[in-house]
C-alpha positions, 0 to 999 in steps of 0.5 A: 277266285271269289263269287259274290251272290246277291238275291232278293228276298223270296216272296212269301205270297201265294202261288208258285213263287210262294211254293218255291220259297217254302220248298227246295227244287229237289223236294219238288222234283222228287215229288213230281217223279214219285207221282209220275212213277205211281201214275205209270205203275197204275196204268201198266198194272195188270197189263200181262193179264189183259193181253190175252183178252185184248188180242182175241180174234173171233169172239163168236164161239164165246158169245155162243157159249154165253147164249147157251148158258142163258138158254139153259137157265131159261129152260130151268136146266140148272145142272147144264147151266152150271157145267157151261158156266164153269167151262166158260170160267176155265176158258177165261182162266187159260190163255191157251184155251182162249187162243184155241177157242177164239182162233179164226181157223179150226185147228188141224188134228195132231198127227205124229209124223214119226208113226208113219 
């Protein structure tokens, strides 16, 4: 069984036909897949850190905290302003605190049923 393959010369012009003439399909596919992988990685990078901030239910307590910081600065009480600022930073650094501060319903006090 013999195969005879005949093909015309590859055009060396500009455009897609010229590009295909200089590079193999494998090289183009590899370049496309690497580019697609980098774009997807760029889109998904840091998503685990953004989820707690994007799922905040009620931001009114956080906004009140920021308003308190502004009020302390306006009154010139820089010690209270700094304390409130670091408290706000601690809230944003802890997903548990964010969930507790921004929950719509107040949390029930912790009671032990074993003590009863």
